[in-house]
ROTOR-908720 format. One record per atom (N, C-alpha, C, O): x, y, z; residue in one letter. Coordinates in steps of 0.1 Angstrom, whole numbers, plus 5000, padded with zeros to 4 digits. Layout:
REM residues N
XYZa...
***
This chain:
REM residues 392
467449974871x467649934885x468650024892x468450064903x469850054885x470850134891x470350274893x470750344903x469450324885x468950454886x468150464899x468050574906x467450354903x466650354915x467550344927x467250394938x468750274926x469650264937x470350404940x470550444951x470650474929x471350604930x470450704923x470750744912x469350744930x468350834923x468850974919x468251034911x469951014925x470451154922x471251154910x471751264906x471551044903x472451044892x471750994879x470850914880x472151044868x471550984855x472050844854x472950794861x471350774845x471550624843x473050604840x473650514846x473650674830x474950654826x475950674838x476850594840x475750784845x476650814856x476550704867x477450664874x475250664870x475050564880x475750434876x476350364885x475750394864x476450274859x477950284861x478550194866x478450404858x479850424859x480350414874x481350354877x479550484883x479850484897x479850344903x480750304910x478850264900x478750134905x479850044900x480449964907x480150064887x481249984881x482550024887x483349934890x482750154890x484050194897x484050134911x485150104916x482850134918x482850074931x483249924931x484049884940x482649854922x482949714921x484449694918x485149604925x484949774909x486349764906x487249794918x488249724921x486949904925x487749944937x487749844948x488849814953x486649784951x486649684962x487349564958x488149514965x487049514946x487749394941x489249404939x490049324944x489649504932x491049524930x491849554943x492949524945x491149624952x491749654965x492049534973x493249514978x491149444974x491349324982x492249224975x493149174981x491949204962x492749104955x494249154952x495149074951x494349284950x495649334948x496549334960x497849334958x495949314972x496749304984x497749184983x498849194988x497249074978x498048954977x499248974968x500348934971x499049054957x500149074948x501149174954x502349144952x500749274960x501649374966x502449314977x503649334978x501849244986x502549184998x503449064994x504349025001x503149004982x504048904977x505148964969x505948894963x505249094968x506149174960x506049124945x507049104938x504749124941x504449084927x503549184921x502649154912x503749314924x502949424918x503049424903x502049444896x504249414898x504449424884x503849304876x503649314864x503649194884x502949084877x501549134873x501049094862x500849214882x499549264878x499649354866x498749354857x500749434865x500949514853x501049434840x500449464830x501849324841x502149244830x500849164826x500449154814x500049124836x498749054833x497849144826x497149114817x497749274831x496849374825x497249394811x496349404802x498449414808x498849434794x498649314785x498349324773x498749194792x498549074784x497149044780x496848954772x496149114786x494749084783x494449134769x493449094763x495249234764x494849294750x494849184739x493849184732x495849094738x495748994727x494648904730x494048854720x494248874742x493148784745x491848854740x490948784735x491648984742x490449054737x490449044722x489349014716x491549064715x491549064701x491348924695x490548914686x491848824701x491648684696x490148644699x489548584690x489648684710x488248654712x487348724702x486348664698x487648844698x486848914688x487048844674x486048824667x488248804671x488448734658x487748604658x487248564647x487648534669x487048404669x485448414669x484848354661x484948504677x483548524678x482948604666x481848584662x483748704661x483248784651x482348904655x481948984647x482048904668x481249014673x481849064686x482648994693x481549194689x482049254701x481149224713x480549314718x481149094717x480349054728x481249064741x482249004743x480749154751x481549184762x481949054771x483049044774x480948974774x481348854782x482448764774x483348714781x482248754761x483248674754x484648744754x485648674755x484648874752x485948944753x486548934766x487848924767x485748934777x486348924790x486948784792x487948764799x486248684787x486748544788x488148544781x489048484786x488148604769x489448604762x490548674769x491648624770x490148784776x491148864784x491648774796x492748774799x490648704802x491048624814x491948504809x492948484816x491648444798x492548334794x493948384791x494948324795x494048494783x495348554780x496048594793x497248564794x495348654802x496048694814x496548574822x497648584828x495748474823x496148354831x497348284824x498248244831x497348274811x498448214803x499748294806x500748244808x499648434805x500748514807x501348494822x502548484824x500448484831x500848474845x501548334847x502648334853x500948234842x501648104843x502948094836x503848034840x503048164824x504248174817x505348244825x506548204825x504948354832x505948424840x506448334851x507648324854x505548254857x505948164868x506848054863x507948024869x506548004851x507347904845x508747944841x509747874843x508848074836x510148124833x511048154845x512248124845x510348194856x511048224868x511648094874x512848094879x510947984873x511347854879x512447784871x512847674875x512747834859x513947774852x515247794860x516147724858x515247904869x516347924877x517448014871x518448044878x517348044858x518348124852x517848264849x518748354846x516648294850x516048424847x515448484859x514648414866x515748604862x515148674874x513748704872x513248724860x512948724883x511548754881x511248884873x510348884865x512048984875x511749114868x511949094853x511349154845x512949014850x513248984836x512148904830x511648934818x511648804837x510448724832x509248814830x508548804820x509048904839x507848994838x508049084825x507049104818x509249144823x509449224812x509349154799x508749204789x509749024798x509648954786x508248924782x507748944771x507448874792x506048844790x505248964787x504448964777x505449074794x504649194792x504949254778x503949274771x506149264774x506449324761x505949224750x505449274739x506149094751x505749004741x504249004739x503749014728x503448984750x502048984749x501449114744x500549124736x501949224750x501449354746x501749384731x500849444724x502849354726x503249374712x502249294704x501849334693x502049164707x501049084700x499649144700x499049144689x499249204711x497949264712x497849384703x496849414696x498949474702x498949584693x498949544679x498249604671x499649434675x499649384661x498249344658x497749374647x497649264666x496249214663x495249324663x494349324654x495349424672x494449534672x494649614659x493649664653x495849634654x496049704641x495449624630x494849684620x495649494630x495049414619x493549424619x492949434609x492949414631x491449424632x491049564627x489949574620x491749664630x491349804626x491449814611x490749904606x492349744605x492449754590x491349684582x491249694570x490549604589x489549524582x488349624580x488249724586x487349574573x486149654570x485049624580x483949674578x485349544590x484349514600x484049634609x484849674617x482849684608x482449804616x482349774631x482349864639x482149644634x481849604648x483149614656x483049604668x484349624650x485549634657x485749764664x486649774673x484949864661x485149994667x484949984683x484049934688x485950044690x485850044704x486749944711x486949954723x487349854703x488249754710x489549824716x490049774726x489949934710x491050004715x490850064729x491750104736x489550074733x489250124746x489750034757x489850074769x490049904754x490549814764x491949854768x492549814778x492649944760x493949994763x493850104774x494550094784x492950194773x492850304782x491550314790x491350394798x490650214787x489350214794x488350314788x488750414783x487050274790x486050364786x484850334795x483950264791x484850394807x483750364816x482450414812x481450354815x482450514803x481150574799x480450474790x479250484788x481150374784x480550274776x479950154783x479450064777x480050154797x479550044805x478050034804x477350134804x477549914804x476149884805x475849824818x476749774825x474549814821x474149754834x474549614834x474849554845x474349544823x474749404822x476249384825x476749284831x477049474819x478549474822x478849484836x479649404842x478249574843x478449594857x477949464865x478649424875x476949404861x476449284867x477449174866x477749094875x478049154854x479149054852x480349084860x480848994867x480749214861x481849254870x481549214884x482449164891x480349244889x479949224903x479949074906x480349034917x479448994896x479448844899x480848794900x481248714909x481748834890x483148784891x483848834904x484548754910x483648964907x484249014919x483648944932x484448914941x482348914932x481748854944x482348714946x482548664957x482448634934x483048504935x484448504940x484848424949x485248594935x486648604939x486748644954x487548584961x485948744959x485948784973x485448664982x485948654993x484548584977x484048474985x485148374986x485348314997x485948344976x487048254976x488048304987x488648224995x488348434987x489248494997x488748475011x489548435020x487448495013x486848485026x486948335031x487248315043x486748245022x486748105026x488148055029x488347975038x489048095020x490448035021x491448145027x492648135024x490948235035x491748345040x492948285048x494048335046x492748195057x493848145065x494848075057x496048105059x494447995048x495447925039x496148015030x497348005029x495448115025x496148215016x497148295024x498148325019x496748335036x497548425044x498848345048x499948405047x498748215052x499848135056x500848125044x502048135045x500248095032x501048075020x501748205016x502848205011x501048315018x501548445014x502748485023x503748535017x502748465036x503848515044x504848405048x506048445050x504548275047x505448175051x505148045043x504547955048x505548045030x505247925022x505847795027x505347695025x507047815033x507747695038x506947635050x506747505050x506447715059x505547665070x504247605064x503747505069x503747675054x502447625048x502647485042x501747405044x503747465036x504047335030x504247235041x503847115039x504847275052x505147175063x503847125070x503847015076x502847205070x501547165076x500547105066x499447085069x501047085054x500247005044x499447095035x498547035028x499647225035x498847305025x499447295011x500647285010x498547295001x499047284987x499547414983x498847494977x500847444985x501447574983x501347614968x500947724965x501747524960x501747554945x500347594941x500147694933x499347514945x498047544941x497447674946x496747744939x497847704958x497447834964x498047954958x497448054956x499347934954x500048044947x499348064933x499248174928x499047954926x498347964913x496948034915x496548114907x496347994926x495048054929x495148204932x494348284927x496148254939x496348394941x496648464928x496148574926x497348404919x497548454906x496248464898x496048564891x495448364899x494148364892x493248474897x492548534890x493248494911x492448604916x492948744911x492148834909x494248754909x494848874903x494348894889x494049004885x494248784881x493648794868x492248834868x491848914860x491448784878x490048824879x489948974881x489149044875x490749034890x490749174893x491149254880x490449354877x492049204873x492449274860x491349274850x491049374844x490749154848x489649144839x488449244842x487849294833x488149254855x487149344859x487449494856x486649574853x488749524857x489149664856x489449714842x489549834840x489749624833x490149674820x489049754812x489449844805x487849734815x486749814809x486749954815x486250044808x487149964827x486950094834x488250184833x488150294829x489350124837x490650204836x491550164825x492550244823x491350054819x492150014808x493349924812x493749924824x493949864803x495049774806x496349844811x497049794819x496549964806x497750034809x497750084823x498750084830x496550134828x496450194841x495950104852x495950144864x495649974848x495049884858x495949854870x495549834881x497249854868x498149824879x498049924890x498249884902x497650044887x497450144898x496350104908x496450124920x495250044902x494150004911x494549884919x493849854929x495549804915x495949694923x496949734934x496949674944x497649844932x498749884941x498249984951x498549974963x497550094946x497250204954x496450174967x496850214978x495350094966x494650064979x495449994989x495350025001x496349904985x497149834995x498249935001x498549925013x498750024993x499750124998x499050205009x499650225020x497850255006x497150335016x496850255029x497050295040x496250135026x495850045038x497050005046x497049995058x498249975039x499449935047x499950055055x500550025066x499750175051x500150285059x499350305071x499750355082x498050265070x497150285081x497050165091x496550185102x497450045087x497249925096x498449845095x499149845085x498749765105x499849665106x499449525104x500149445099x498249495108x497749355107x497049325094x496349405089x497349205089x496849165075x495349155076x494649185066x494749115087x493349105088x492649245088x491449255084x493349345090x492849485089x493249545075x492449615069x494349505070x494849565057x493849515046x493549595037x493449395047x492649335036x491349415034x491049455023x490449425045x489249495043x489449645041x488749715034x490549695047x490749845045x491149875031x490849975026x491949785025x492249805011x491049805002x490949884992x490049715005x488849714997x488049844999x487549904990x488049895012x487350025015x488050145008x487350235002x489350145008x490050255001x489850244986x489650344979x489850124980x489550114966x488150164963x487950224952x487150134971x485850184969x485750334969x485150394961x486450394979x486450544980x487150604968x486650704962x488250544963x488950594952x488050584939x487950674931x487450464938x486550444926x485450534925x485150594915x484650544936x483550634937x483850784935x483250854927x484850824942x485350964941x485751004927x485451104921x486650914922x487150944908x486150944898x486151024889x485150844899x484150844889x483150964890x482751014879x482851004902x482051124903x482751254898x482051334892x483951264901x484751384897x484751384881x484651484875x485051264876x485151254861x483851284854x483851354844x482751234859x481451264853x481051404854x480451464845x481351474866x481051614868x481851704859x481351804854x483151664857x484051754850x484251714835x484951774828x483451604831x483551554817x484951524813x485451554803x485551444822x486951394820x486951244818x485951184823x487951184813x488051044812x488050974825x488851014834x487250874827x487050824841x488250754846x488650774857x488850664838x489950584842x491150664848x491550644859x491650754840x492750844845x492450924857x493250944866x491150974858x490751054870x490750964882x491251004893x490250844881x490250744892x491650724897x491950724909x492550694887x493950664891x494550794897x495350774907x494250914892x494851034898x494351054913x495051094922x493051024915x492551034929x493250934938x493650964949x493450814933x494150714941x495650754943x496150734954x496250814933x497650854935x497650964945x498550964954x496751064945x496751164955x496551114969x497251154978x495651014970x495350954983x496650884988x496950885000x497250814979x498450734983x499550834988x500250804998x499750944981x500751044985x500451104998x501351115007x499151135001x498851185014x499051085025x499551125036x498750965022x498950855032x500450845035x500850825047x501250845025x502750825027x503350945034x504250925042x502751065032x503351185038x502751205052x503551245061x501451185055x500851235067x500351125076x499851165087x500450995074x500050895083x500650905096x501950905097x499950915107x500550925120x501450805124x500950695122x502650835128x503450725132x504450675122x505550625125x504050685109x504950635099x505050715086x505750685077x504250825085x504250915074x505650985073x506251005083x506051025061x507351095059x507351225067x508351245074x506351305066x506351435073x506251415088x506851485096x505451315092x505351275106x506751245112x507151285122x507451155105x508751115109x509751225109x510551245118x509651315099x510551425098x510251525110x511151575115x508951545113x508651625125x509151565138x509751645146x509051435139x509551375151x511051385152x511651415163x511751365141x513251375140x513651515143x514651535151x512951615138x513351755140x513151785155x513951855161x512051735161x511851765175x512951695184x513351755194x513351575180x514351505187x515751585186x516451595196x516051635175x517251705173x517251835181x518251875187x516151905181x516052025189x516151995204x516852075211x515651885208x515751845222x517151815226x517651855237x517851745217x519251715219x520151845220x521051855229x519851935212x520652065212x520352135225x521252195231x519052145229x518752205242x519552145254x520052205263x519552005253x520251935264x521751965264x522351965275x522351975252x523752005251x524052145258x525052155265x523152245255x523352375262x523152365277x523952425284x522152285281x521952275296x523152205302x523552245313x523652105296x524852035302x526152115302x526952105310x526252205291x527452285290x527052435287x527252475275x526452505296x525952645293x527152735290x526852835283x528352715295x529452805293x530252775280x531152845276x529852675272x530552645260x530352755250x529252825250x531252775241x531152885231x529952855221x529752735218x529352955217x528252945207x528752905194x529752965188x528152795188x528652745175x527452735166x526652635167x527452815156x526452805145x525052845149x524752885160x524252845138x522852885140x522052795149x521252845156x522252665148x521452575156x521652595171x520752585179x522952625174x523252655188x522552775193x521952785204x522552885184x521853005188x520352985190x519653035199x519752905181x518352875181x518052795194x516952825201x518852705198x518652625211x518752715223x517952705232x519652815223x519752905234x518552995235x518053025245x518153045223x516953125223x515753055228x514953115235x515652925225x514552845230x514552835245x513552835252x515752815250x515952795265x515652935272x515052935283x516053045266x515653175271x514153195272x513653245281x513553155261x512053165260x511453075271x510353115276x512052965274x511452885285x511852925299x511452865309x512653025300x513053075313x514152995319x514352995332x514952915312x515952835317x517352895315x518352835321x517452995308x518753055305x518653205304x517653255299x519653285309x519753425308x521153465305x522053385302x521453595305x522753645302x523753595312x524953585308x523353575324x524353525334x524553375334x525453325341x523853305326x523953155326x522653095329x521553145325x522652975335x521452905338x520652975350x521253015359x519352985348x518553035359x518352915369x518752805366x517752955380x517452845390x516652725384x516952605386x515652765375x514952655369x515752585359x515652465357x516752655352x517652585343x518552495350x518952385346x519052535362x519952455370x519252325374x519852215374x517952335378x517152225382x517052125370x517152005371x516752185358x516652105346x517952035342x517951925338x519052105344x520352045341x520651935351x521251835347x520251955364x520451845374x519651725370x520051605371x518451745366x517551635362x518051565350x517951445349x518651645340x519251585328x520451495332x520551385327x521251545341x522451465345x522051335352x522651235350x520951345360x520451225367x519951125357x520151005358x519251175347x518651085337x519751015329x519650905326x520751095326x521851035318x522650935326x523050825321x522850965339x523450865348x522650735350x523150625350x521250755350x520450645351x520450555339x520450435339x520550625327x520550545315x521950475314x521950355309x523050535318x524250465318x524250345327x524850235324x523550355339x523450245348x522550135342x522850015344x521550175334x520750075327x521549995317x521549875316x522350065309x523249995299x524249905306x524549795300x524649935318x525649845325x525049735333x525549625333x523949765340x523349675349x521849635346x521249565354x521349675334x519949645331x519649505331x518449465334x520549415327x520249275327x519949215340x519349105341x520349275351x520149225365x518949275371x518549235382x518149365365x516949425370x515749335368x515649295356x514949315378x513749235376x512649315370x512249415375x512249275357x511249345350x510049255347x510249135345x508849305345x507749225342x507749175327x507149065324x508549235318x508649195305x510049235299x510749295307x510249205287x511549235281x511649345272x512449365263x510649435273x510549555264x511749655267x512049675279x512249705257x513349805258x512749935264x511749985258x513249995275x512650115280x512950235271x513850235263x512150345274x512250465266x513450545273x513350585284x514450575265x515550655271x515250795276x515850845285x514150855270x513750985274x512850985286x512651085293x512350865290x511450855302x511750715308x510850635309x513050705313x513450575319x512650545331x512250425334x512350645340x511650615352x510250565349x509750475355x509550635340x508250595336x508150455330x507250385332x509250425322x509250295315x509550185325x508950075323x510450205334x510850095343x509950085356x509649975361x509550195361x508750195374x509750225385x510950215384x509150275396x509950315408x510750205414x511950225417x510250085415x510949975421x512149935412x513249915418x512049925399x513149895391x514150005391x515349975390x513750125391x514750235392x515550235405x516750255404x514850205416x515550195429x516550085428x517650095433x516149965423x517049855421x518249885412x519349845415x517949955402x519049995393x520050095399x521250085397x519550185408x520450275415x521350205425x522450235426x520750105432x521550025441x522649945434x523749935439x522349885423x523349815415x524449905410x525549865410x524050025406x525050125401x525950165412x527150185410x525350195424x526150235435x527050125440x528250155444x526550005440x527449895444x528549865434x529549815438x528349905422x529349875412x530449985411x531449965404x530250095418x531350195418x532550165426x532350095436x533650205422x534950175430x534950255443x535950245451x
***
C-alpha cells in the first residue's frame, strides 16, 4: 500500500518516510505542550523510562511482538511521568531533581534488564537494543499503521480539548476558577507526551527522542507568537524534519534517527539565527545599525568635536559618503540634517515631559526615531504648544 502512495521509493524507504512523517507531526504537536510548560526534560525522562517497559513486556510475552512492546513502553513511561509528578508535589524536591532521579533509575533498570535478556539463549531477543538508538529500517507497514492510529487518536484529543488544554497550559489558576479539572488535564498532557515518545522510540530511539519533542516547537515559536499558530506549525516543522531526515538517511545509507535529529538541529539553529524580528543575527544587525545611526547623529550634533577612535572615523566617513560632511565641516545638507536632528530631540524631550497631556487615539508608545509619524501632525502640534507654554 505504501509503495503505491510513494511510487518513487522502494518499499522499505517508503515505510521509513511515512513512519518519520507520522513521528514528526505527532511529536511536533504533542511536544509543544511539554516545551511551553517548561517540561522538556520530562519528555527525555519518559523516553529513557520506556526501556525497562520494553524489556518487561518481552519477558512477560516471551516474543518480540511490536504492539506488546509498545504497550510495555507506554506503561513504563506513564508510571515514570506520574512518579516525577508525585515526587515534585512532596514539596521538598525540585522538578529537575525529580526528573534526574526517575530518569537515572528507570534507565539503569532498563540497561540491567536488557543485559539480562541478552545473556539468555533466546534468539528472539535480538534487536531489543534498537529501542535505545532506534532502527527505522526495521519498521514494517503494520508498525507504521499502529503509530498512525496512536498519533491520530492523540491529535484528535488535542483538537477536541484544545481550549481546555490551552487554558490549563498558560493559566492553571484561572482554569481551576472556571471549573476545569486542572489535575486531570495536566495528567492528560503528560499522557499525550507518553504517546509521542512511544511512537518515536522505534524511529529515533529513547536517547534521541527528546529532540523530536523540542525542535519543532523551537522552530515554530521563532516563527509565530500565537499558540493557535504554533501548534499546527510545530506539526508541519516536525513533518518536514522527519521526511527530509529519512530521505537523506536512506540515500546516504546512514542511520535514520540521528540524521533526522541532525536535520532538526540544523533547522532550529537557522531559525534561532535568521528568523526576521527575533533571530540572533537579525537582532545583531538591527543593533549594529542603531549604533551606527547614533554615532552619525553624534557627529552631526557636534561636528567640531575631536575625532575619537575608529568608530568615530567610520561615522565621519559615512557622513562624507552621504554628502553631509566635508573638510570644512557640515555641508548645507549636513546642516539641514543637524537642524532636523535637533528638532527631533527637542520634540522627544517635550514628549517625555508633556506626553501625558496629549490626546492620542491609543496608549501605544511612539517610535523615538519617527515621533512625527507615530503621533500624527495634530498631536505633534499640540505637543509643541505645551512645550512652548511650559518654557520660562
